[in-house]
Structures are given as C-alpha cells and as structure tokens.
C-alpha positions in Angstrom: -81.6 -7.6 -41.2 -81.3 -5.7 -37.8 -77.5 -4.9 -36.9 -76.0 -2.7 -34.1 -72.5 -1.1 -35.3 -71.0 1.6 -33.4 -67.2 3.6 -34.7 -65.6 5.1 -32.5 -68.0 6.1 -30.6 -67.5 8.8 -27.9 -69.7 10.3 -25.9 -69.6 12.6 -22.6 -73.1 14.1 -21.4 -74.0 17.8 -20.0 -71.9 19.5 -18.6 -69.2 17.1 -17.4 -65.9 16.8 -19.8 -65.5 13.1 -18.2 -66.4 11.0 -20.9 -68.0 8.1 -20.2 -67.2 6.3 -23.7 -63.9 7.2 -25.5 -63.6 5.2 -28.8 -65.6 2.2 -28.5 -66.2 0.2 -31.7 -69.0 -2.6 -30.9 -71.0 -4.6 -34.0 -74.1 -7.2 -32.9 -75.0 -9.5 -35.7 -78.8 -10.1 -35.5 -79.6 -12.9 -33.4 -76.7 -13.1 -31.2 -77.4 -12.8 -26.9 -74.7 -10.4 -25.3 -74.4 -10.3 -21.7 -72.0 -6.3 -20.8 -70.8 -6.4 -17.5 -68.3 -3.7 -15.7 -68.1 -1.9 -12.8 -70.6 0.8 -11.8 -68.8 4.0 -14.4 -67.5 1.6 -17.3 -70.4 3.1 -19.8 -72.9 0.5 -19.4 -76.1 2.4 -19.3 -75.2 4.9 -21.7 -74.4 2.8 -24.1 -77.6 1.4 -23.7 -79.6 5.1 -24.3 -77.2 5.6 -27.1 -78.2 2.0 -29.2 -82.2 3.1 -27.6 -81.3 6.3 -29.4 -82.3 8.0 -26.2 -79.0 9.6 -26.5 -79.1 12.2 -27.4 -82.2 12.8 -28.4 -83.7 12.6 -24.0 -80.1 12.8 -22.5 -77.9 15.9 -23.8 -74.6 15.7 -24.2 -71.1 15.4 -27.3 -71.8 12.5 -29.2 -68.7 11.5 -31.6 -68.3 8.5 -33.5 -71.3 6.8 -35.7 -74.1 5.0 -34.6 -76.7 2.6 -36.9 -79.4 0.1 -35.3 -81.3 -1.6 -38.0 -79.7 0.6 -41.1 -80.6 3.5 -39.4 -78.5 6.7 -38.3 -79.5 7.3 -35.3 -77.4 10.3 -34.8 -79.6 11.7 -37.6 -82.7 9.7 -36.6 -86.3 10.4 -34.2 -86.7 8.2 -31.3 -90.5 7.1 -33.0 -88.2 5.4 -35.9 -87.0 2.8 -33.6 -90.3 2.2 -31.4 -91.5 -0.8 -32.7 -87.7 -2.3 -33.2 -86.6 -2.2 -29.8 -87.3 -3.4 -26.4 -85.8 -1.0 -23.4 -86.2 -2.4 -20.2 -84.2 -0.4 -17.4 -83.1 -1.0 -13.8 -85.7 0.9 -12.5 -88.6 0.0 -13.4 -91.2 2.6 -12.4 -88.7 4.8 -14.8 -91.4 3.1 -17.8 -94.3 1.3 -15.7 -96.7 4.4 -16.7 -100.2 2.7 -15.8 -102.3 2.7 -13.0 -102.3 -1.5 -12.9 -101.3 -4.2 -14.9 -103.7 -4.9 -17.5 -103.4 -1.6 -18.3 -99.5 -1.8 -18.5 -99.1 -4.9 -20.9 -102.1 -3.4 -23.6 -100.4 -0.1 -24.3 -97.7 -2.2 -25.6 -100.4 -3.7 -28.2 -101.3 -2.2 -31.3 -105.2 -0.9 -31.8 -105.9 -3.2 -34.4 -106.6 -5.6 -31.9 -109.6 -7.3 -30.6 -110.9 -8.0 -27.0 -110.3 -11.1 -26.7 -107.1 -11.3 -28.7 -105.8 -8.5 -26.1 -107.1 -11.0 -23.0 -105.1 -13.5 -24.4 -101.8 -11.7 -25.1 -101.7 -10.3 -21.5 -102.1 -14.0 -19.9 -100.2 -15.0 -22.4 -97.3 -12.6 -21.3 -98.0 -12.7 -17.8 -97.7 -16.2 -17.5 -94.4 -15.5 -19.3 -93.3 -13.9 -15.8 -95.2 -15.0 -13.1 -97.7 -12.6 -12.8 -100.3 -14.7 -13.8 -104.1 -13.8 -12.3 -102.5 -10.1 -11.9 -104.2 -8.2 -14.1 -106.7 -6.1 -12.2 -103.2 -5.2 -9.5 -102.2 -1.5 -9.0 -98.7 -1.4 -9.8 -97.4 0.6 -7.0 -98.4 -2.3 -5.0 -96.0 -4.9 -6.8 -93.0 -5.4 -5.2 -89.8 -4.7 -6.6 -89.2 -8.1 -8.3 -92.8 -8.4 -9.6 -92.7 -4.3 -11.3 -89.0 -6.2 -12.6 -91.0 -8.6 -14.0 -93.7 -6.7 -15.1 -91.3 -4.9 -17.5 -90.0 -7.7 -19.6 -94.3 -9.0 -20.0 -93.5 -6.6 -23.6 -91.1 -8.9 -24.8 -93.5 -11.8 -25.2 -96.3 -10.2 -26.8 -94.1 -8.4 -29.7 -91.9 -9.1 -31.9 -89.0 -6.5 -31.5 -85.9 -6.9 -33.1 -83.6 -5.9 -29.6 -84.5 -6.7 -26.3 -82.1 -4.9 -24.3 -82.3 -5.4 -20.3 -80.5 -3.1 -18.5 -79.7 -4.8 -14.6 -83.8 -5.2 -14.6 -83.0 -8.4 -13.0 -81.7 -7.9 -9.6 -85.3 -8.1 -8.0 -86.6 -11.0 -9.4 -86.7 -14.2 -7.1 -84.1 -17.4 -7.5 -87.6 -19.3 -8.7 -88.3 -17.2 -10.9 -85.0 -16.2 -12.7 -84.2 -19.0 -14.7 -87.5 -19.8 -15.4 -88.1 -15.7 -17.0 -83.9 -16.6 -18.6 -85.5 -19.9 -20.5 -88.2 -17.9 -21.7 -87.0 -14.8 -23.2 -83.8 -17.6 -24.3 -86.3 -19.1 -26.1 -88.1 -16.7 -27.4 -85.0 -15.2 -29.2 -84.8 -18.5 -30.8 -87.7 -18.2 -32.3 -87.8 -15.0 -33.3 -84.4 -13.9 -34.4 -84.3 -11.2 -32.0 -80.6 -9.7 -30.2 -81.4 -9.9 -26.9 -78.8 -7.8 -24.8 -78.8 -7.9 -21.3 -76.6 -5.7 -18.8 -75.9 -7.0 -15.5 -72.8 -6.6 -12.8 -74.5 -8.9 -10.1 -71.4 -12.2 -9.8 -74.2 -14.3 -9.1 -76.7 -13.8 -11.9 -73.9 -13.1 -14.1 -72.8 -16.9 -13.3 -76.8 -18.4 -14.4 -77.3 -15.9 -17.6 -73.5 -17.8 -18.7 -74.8 -21.3 -18.8 -76.3 -20.2 -22.3 -73.0 -19.3 -23.8 -73.6 -16.1 -24.6 -70.9 -13.6 -26.4 -69.3 -11.5 -23.1 -68.0 -8.1 -23.4 -66.8 -6.2 -19.8 -66.0 -2.9 -20.7 -64.5 -0.5 -18.2 -63.7 3.3 -17.8 -65.9 3.4 -21.1 -63.5 1.2 -23.1 -64.0 -2.7 -24.0 -61.4 -4.8 -21.8 -62.7 -8.4 -23.0 -65.4 -9.1 -26.0 -65.5 -12.9 -26.2 -68.4 -15.8 -26.7 -68.4 -18.0 -23.4 -68.1 -21.5 -23.4 -65.9 -24.4 -22.1 -63.8 -24.1 -24.5 -62.7 -20.5 -22.8 -60.8 -23.1 -19.6 -58.7 -24.1 -22.0 -58.1 -21.1 -24.2 -56.8 -19.3 -20.6 -55.4 -21.2 -18.2 -53.9 -17.4 -17.0 -55.7 -14.5 -16.9 -54.0 -11.4 -19.1 -56.9 -9.4 -19.4 -58.1 -6.4 -16.9 -57.7 -6.9 -13.0 -61.8 -6.2 -13.0 -62.3 -8.4 -16.4 -60.2 -11.4 -14.5 -62.0 -11.3 -11.2 -65.1 -12.3 -12.9 -64.0 -14.7 -15.5 -62.6 -16.8 -12.3 -65.8 -15.8 -10.2 -68.4 -17.7 -13.9 -65.5 -20.3 -13.8 -64.5 -19.8 -17.1 -60.5 -19.1 -16.6 
C-alpha cells in the first residue's frame, strides 16, 4: 500500500518567519483521485515538495510534524527511495526537462535493461497519450509551452508510479488536448490503482477536473478549509455555503453549491 499521511505538519522556508503550512493533517489513500486548490501562497506547491521529499532535502527550512509516503518516513529518508514510486510534474516543465530531444527525455525515464524495440514502442505509446505523435526527434526548447507541459506528463504512461502529482502543469495545454489527456490519466489510474493528485487554481480547468468526481481539498494560508468528495449530492447537502469566502467562490463557480 502507498498511503500518504501528514500529521500536524508545519513548514517555513529558510530565512522566513512565516509558516507556509500550519498544523496540516492529511491522509490520502492509495488509488485516490485528489484535486487540491487554493489561492497563491496557500501552500499547495509546498505540500507537493513535502510529499515528494524535496522538502527538506532540496528546499531548506524548518519542517515539523510527521510525514509518511508509501510507508517511508520522509523526515529520515533519502530522495532516492521515492524516485521509482512518485512522478512529480511541476508547473514549469523546464525545471525537469533536462534533455535535448523529446526522445531523449522520455528515454531517461526507462530502465537500462530494455531492448531498443521496446524503448521505441514505449516512446511512441507515451507520446500518443499526450498528443505528441511524430515529435520524437523534436528539440525540446523549440516546443510550445503547452507541448512542453504535455511532454512532462508522458513518463506517467511508461512506468507504474504509485503516485502521480501534477502541480499546476495543465495551464498551457490546449483545450482540445486537455480532456483527452485527463481521460487517459484517469484510465491509467484505474488500471494501475495509483494515486493521482492534481494541484490547480484555474477555475476553468478546475471545472473540467471536477467532472471526474474527485476528492477536493482547498487550502488557505497553509490550512485545510475544505475536504470532500465532489459529486451531485453536494448540491443537496450544502444549499448554503458555510465555508470560507474563497472556498465558497470556488464551489459556486464549479456549480456544486
């Protein structure tokens, strides 16, 4: 099982006196579809960095509380133990797209003990899932922002990750491809039983995501203010919004209160 558990987690970056996360308790079961939203500065990306172990290994600061991912205590473990379990797709794909060509980038996620035929087959399949068919030999820096974001999602289709985290990495993807890619990711999640966590604050994209009936978590100022599975029953359960002003605004927009 690959459960994600945060208990009373607080964090502030090195050189800052402000806590980005404040006493956060969160448990995500294996196989869940979770959408996390919140205004700028609410702690969304910081939460991703903690789950992936980038905090405190790469991003320095004061981390308090307990964090366990796939049974691993991240406060005491190395990043290497999670590399094969978690795929993290950041908002800016150029942070992680480190190769020259599209082919080289996808190949870098494959194991060494694999034949050339299998490599080519997997590359072709992964690129077809994100709408980049025939672009194997394209130079990455010549791709559009949307194409770069789609490329950064391709590794999800060639390895069986326990957790896939997409951190506002859908913003530049054309509407024509967005639904297609989301459908493919949801199908992959169901078939592999993996956990899919999507961080997003764009209301338009949020509305598209919520049609999949995910668990919606809203963060504000480092605190969880809403946590519920979104479905049609929410309209009946909450005819009057009693949450925070921001949460009510989001829920009203997506048509769930």
